[in-house]
N, C-alpha and C positions, 0 to 999 in steps of 0.2 A: 356752563355748559355743558356738562354732563361727561365732560373727556375722563378725569376721574374716576377711580374705581377701586376698591379692595375687595379678597380674597379673603376670608377668615376661617378659622379651625376654632370652633367652639369644642370644651368637653366636660362634660355635668355643671354647666352656666358658665364656664369661665374661657376668656379669651387665651387661646395656649400658644396660638402663630398665625401667619398667614400673609399675606404679598398687597403692593398695593401697586399703580402706575397708571398710563395713560393709552384710552385706546380712542381712536383714531381712524376708522372706518375698519379696515382690515388690519392694523393694526395695532397691536398690545406693545406697550413698552413700559418692561417692569421696572420698577425705579428700586423697591426695596423689599426684601424679605426679613421675618422674625420669627423666633420661635423660643415659647419656652417649656414646652414639651419635646421633647423628642420627636424629630418627623413632621411637627405640626407644618411648617413651613411646607415640606413638601408633598402633606394632602391639598394643601391651598392648591399649590402649582397643576396636582395632577385635576383638580376641581376648574382650575382655570383653563386648562388643555378641553376638559371635557366640555366646557362652556363656547369653545368657542369650533368644535369640532359640531360643522354644520355645511348645508351644500356648496358654502365657500372654506371648508377647513383648507384644501389645496395651494389656496390663492393667500390667504393670511399670514402674520406676519409674527410671531412672538418673540419679542427682542427681550433677550434676560441681560442684556451689555457685553458681559463676557460670561466666558466656559470656565466652569470652575469645578474642583471635580465632585463637589457636593451636586450642581447640576446636571453634572455629566452622567450618575447615575439614572436619571431621570431620563438620557435621552439629548442633551442640549449637546450641541455641535456647532464648530466654528467654521464661517463661510467667508471667501473672500470677497471684499469691499465691492467688487466690481457685481457679484451675484446678489449680493445683500443690496444694493441699488436698484439693480432689475426687477428683485422679487418686493421691494419696498414700491416701486411704480405700481403693480401690481395689486398688490392690499391696498394701496388707497381706495384703489375705484371699489371696491366692494363696500358691504353696507356695515355697518355696526354688527355683529351679532345681536340675536334679540335678546339675549341675557342682559346685556348693556342699553337697551332703548326705556 
């Protein structure tokens, strides 16, 4: 159905990190990240944010499931459930990013 997506970080022909998740309209729900080289998963996350940055960027939701110290270094913040539900309702009305089509 085209909902599962991976963002990979490669170095010298070797997969060194990345993440995967589900993209449903304007929601990207991250499921897991991994890293075999320092900061490789961070590089993948930064690239994902770049892929999500389009004319609908302010309406999209990137759900990382929880805020960790690692993710906080990249700007992840917790929001209240009511705010999440409000943002999610909006995100589900916008199209998938072109990169995921």
